VEXLUMNU-42659 format. One record per residue (C-alpha): x, y, z. Coordinates in pm, whole numbers, plus 50000, padded with zeros to 5 digits. Layout:
XYZ ...
! end
This chain:
511614997481629 510804986581269 508424958381173 511044932381071 512844936681404 509614932681598 508764901681396 512144885881465 511834892581839 508434875781839 509864845781653 512664842281907 510174842982192 508034816982017 511054794281955 512014794982320 508524783382416 508364754182173 508574719582334 510324690782171 508074669581950 509164637882129 508194651582469 504864664782344 503994631382187 505074609182474 504114630882771 507314620282950 510704636683011 513284630882744 516714642182634 515124665782382 512734679982642 515634686282879 517224710382633 515914737082405 515794726882041 517844752381846 516424773081560 518074786481249 517734820881406 520434809581651 522834803781361 525054803581180 526334774881393 529904764881456 530624734381236 530294700481407 531434666281283 530334632781421 532344604881262 531174569381201 530294551281521 533044524581548 530474499281674 528654500981339 529554486381001 530034509480701 527494489180507 526034455380422 525324433380123 522054434379934 519234411780042 519174380779819 516504380379551 514684351879732 514494370680064 510954369380211 510584407280197 511324406879824 509144376979738 506024378979526 502884377479741 500244372479468 499974354079139 499064369578803 496784386078711 496474400679063 498164434379124 501494437279301 504004465079373 501124488579458 502274524279517 500764558779566 502034592579448 500734627479515 499234647779235 499744684979178 496624692179380 495784675779715 492364666779571 493874639979348 496304611179386 498024585379164 497724547779217 500234525179039 500774487579028 502104459178812 500384428078678 501674398178488 505154383678464 508334401378369 510594382578126 514364379978124 516434361577864 518144365177528 514784367977349 511874384977525 508474394977396 506754424877557 503314418877704 500264435677553 499014462277797 495554462177639 494854426977767 494314438278125 492314467778259 493594495478488 490854501078747 490724516279093 487544511479297 487394534779596 485204551379856 485174567480200 483904536480380 485714503380416 484214476980191 482074501979998 483574514579675 481284541179535 483684553279267 485584538078977 488484554078791 490324539478492 493844547678377 496624537378142 499014508178115 502474504077965 505464480877948 509154488177898 512194468177790 515884469077882 517814455877581 521524448277533 522964436977193 525994420577356 526884383977378 526144368977716 523924397477836 520244391077904 517354413077800 514334421978011 510754432577955 508484443078238 505084432178351 502204455478271 502584488178464 499334506078551 498824542678648 495444556578751 494804592078869 491954596579117 490444631479098 487874652079284 488844637979623 488144654779953 491334667380113 492614653880446 490204624480410 490704586780435 489764566380129 489624528580090 490494512679757 491144481679552 492974481179220 493224456778934 490844442678669 487314434578788 486464416178463 489194390878546 488054388878910 491554401178992 491284430279232 493794436079510 492954433879877 491684466080033 494154493580106 493604528780234 495234563080223 494634597880360 494674626580111 496974655780181 495544687880328 494424716680111 496624747180063 496434774180326 497034771580700 497124733280705 500254712180658 501114675380611 501414656280939 504994644880878 507114644280563 509724616580552 512854622980344 515134594980223 517724590179952 519984563579801 517974535579958 518804502679786 517874468379921 520354459880197 519704450880559 520444487480632 517664496580387 515214474980582 516214492580906 515614526380741 512154517080613 511134500280938 512264530781137 510524554280893 507264534780920 507284538381298 507404576281253 504074574781066 504674599980783 501884613180564 504194616380261 507674605080153 510244624179947 512684600679772 515614621179641 516964595879390 518874562879367 516134538179452 516804501479376 520504500079275 519594474379011 522614486578814 525044471979066 524524437778899 525224419778576 522144411878366 522484375778478 521874385478839 523924368279103 525604389879365 525634427679352 528824447679400 529514479479597 531684491179306 530434479878964 533514489978764 535804473379020 533904440479022 533064439478649 535854457978464 535154440178135 531414447678118 530644461877768 528024485377916 526814495278263 524544465078305 521474462778524 519534433378666 515974445778625 514334419678855 515844440079141 513354467379047 510494442879090 511974431579421 512224468179531 508574473979440 507514444079652 509754455079937 508204489879939 504564480079880 503564477280251 504514513980292 503714528779951 500254512979922 499144536580200 501594566080188 502334586079869 505974588179768 507364614879537 510534605479347 513214622979148 515804605478934 519334598179051 522384585978864 521554549478941 518344553778743 520214562978421 520594526278315 521884530877956 520844504977700 520794500277323 520424530877098 521384554277382 518104549777568 518224558577938 515934560478241 513404535778094 512594519578428 512264552678613 510044567778345 507744537578321 507394527578685 506654560678858 503714584178816 504524620978878 502394652078816 504534665978533 501684674678297 499554688478581 502254713778677 503134723378320 506634708478302 505664679978067 508784661278179 508974633978440 512514645878516 511274677478692 507914688078831 506164704579126 503184698379353 501454712279660 500854695579995 498964718580228 500914750680274 504084736480116 505044739379749 507494711979646 509824715279347 511584684079219 514474692178984 516394670378741 520194670378754 520604646078464 518764666478201 519454701678074 519554725978367 521164755478185 519574789978189 518734786277820 516934752977866 513344741777915 513794731378277 515104765478381 512294783378198 509704760978364 511304765978707 511244803778672 507564803178576 506694778778852 508424799379120 506864831578994 503354817679036 503764804679390 501424823679619 503334826179947 500164836680128 498634802880039 501754781080029 504284799480249 506904771980235 508844762879922 510914730879943 513134719379657 514784685579599 517184669979352 519684641779368 523304655279381 524004681979646 525434715879559 526914720579906 528944690780021 532074688380237 532654650880190 535374638579954 532774618379763 531144638779485 532884670579601 531904699679369 530524674179124 527454694479024 529014728779054 527784736878701 524164731478806 524644753279114 526084781578908 523154780078665 520244776878910 521214788679258 520474825379198 516924817779084 516124797279395 517614824179616 515724852479449 512414834879505 513124826079867 513284787979855 513354777080219 514814741680225 516694719879975 517024681980009 519554661079816 521124626579828 524024611579626 526594615379907 526074585380135 526094604580460 524204631680645 525004668680633 523004699680728 524234733480613 523964767780770 521954791380552 524224797980255 524294814579913 527224812879672 529404797179945 528864826780178 526794825880496 523524843580424 520424845280651 518204843980342 519844813880178 518074780080186 518884753780446 520564726380237 520334691080377 521964659380238 520304625980319 521944602080073 522324574380328 519204553080314 521344521780335 522504511879986 525144486179890 527824512679818 528244518680194 528334550680398 530834578180316 533334585780593 536004608480438 535824646380434 537424668980174 539074688680457 540704657580608 544464655980561 545174641380218 541484636280130 540904666679909 539974652879565 541894664179262 540134687479021 539984658878770 537914637579009 534164636979056 533124640878693 529304640878667 527364616778447 525654646878292 526704682778230 530084699178228 532784703978489 532864737578666 535184730478959 536474762479115 539154774779346 537774799079599 538634835779558 537644847579906 536874835280255 538584807980459 539434787180150 540784815979940 543084803379666 542274766879737 540064739379593 539224725079938 538834739680284 541494729680538 538854726580811 535144719280803 533614747780598 531724774580787 528594767280582 528584731080703 526724731681035 526594694381113 527744662880937 527684626381034 528454593180867 525344572880946 522364555980782 518884569380843 516004591380731 514654625880809 511254638680921 510054673880841 507104686681047 505804720080926 504174736681225 502944769581077 503884795080813 507084803581000 508344772681183 509214737281069 510894710681283 513564689681111 514734657581280 517424633981156 516644598281266 519694575881251 519024538781218 520924531281538 518594554581730 515854528381694 517954506081919 520124530182121 518314555082340 521404572582474 522174593782168 520144612981915 520614624981561 520164660781453 517184683381530 516474719981456 513594743681396 513894759381050 512484794581066 511344815380770 512044852880769 509894866280483 509944901980612 513724902780580 514354880180283 511734889880028 512734926280065 516384916480025 515794895579712 513554921579549 511364893779408 508074904979560 505474896579293 501714898479304 501684862179415 504344867579681 
! end
């Protein structure tokens, strides 16, 4: 019997012995404990669909701007909208916040960032701050040269990188400007573990969040699951569902405002989102990637100004030099965040950086490689069907060759987990693709599937905001000669129209537990979301890909 076969038999035996996480944590019988949690080694699975629970609404309106959870808690010059982000190395972390007042009106004057310091005081003991780190400050403006539209300029946005930290250690900190006697209250965070055999406690994954009552349920539910890090796969505030004058947001901007001269955005929703998220992000780092709702075009063709100014990401540290794509390490997991709304072609800078980044991953030190970007490549819903097929055709082979294990995306406002797949064919060495674009935004949950009768989009639908159109009719398999499958595709293992978030728990270099937590599961104990152990097979897959480098 050869070594790969022996290894697979050992993995199967180990999977059968694994208890459910819920049962292990609670010490009591549960639905999950009563059944064996499946593993990807059991697949490919027969496709399953769970349609929208008829007792639930498809969506809800945004919280009003004066809602208590969106209200300002401090006065200038004290810091607000405090948020953490991981750095490339677990021994450093980013702290960001905003001071001063934003302005909105026909004439706005940007604040001077040099008038307020960017300081973080921190230490390993509560109330004792042995270290001081200073950073940078910036402002941005959203400008519209159209009659009746209002302009916006932000408060002062601060970013400070703390370096030389101990890994897996709790630190206490205050941020602000000590010379103005304007430091925040004390917050704390725990640094991520070092690379090697240690892994983050829990990694929460959310997408397309927004600021609705469904969004609050998602964040409240996520907080109860106590993650050590959050992946946000794009579409954060949905500030561009409003006119610049504010008022009421719309699920469909073009439907509600057909005469708008440009895709407007009400930037105070970004400030409201920052306040809404501060209780979580001031203690848990969140890593973001841009979505289409972050494009926010303005005068002179400028885009993504809010995204680029508000969020610190380790782009320079990982060598990408672009906030649209970057990578970082968290314990034994290497994360790659890719940009779908910048050049992704094989001849471009992002592709060249990605190839270099993947080549230098040491799979003995960071066995797991997890990638994330906003629009999914594999998607069986009518919404956004084959929308980013061009990006898949350019990049999929590279991810496959280097053995990327899991891919997270959003954009489609529903949940879907794929069987391992490559180039639309079932493949035991393909990544597990998972769509989680249903954090709770104003555009509502998607409920129609491309294989439903009469729901297959036309090939002129689903045109992306960036890149070309590469829609294809399938030349082989169950959909041969067609644009859409007539039944749920074989690569789609499980799909469900629901709001929620996911939790990834990496157990060791081979096993990771993925759990889909639907919002209704916080209130209904009779049903669960989706749960599976994702199992790596390096002995099989690295030999198959042929990409065994000195690092691998």
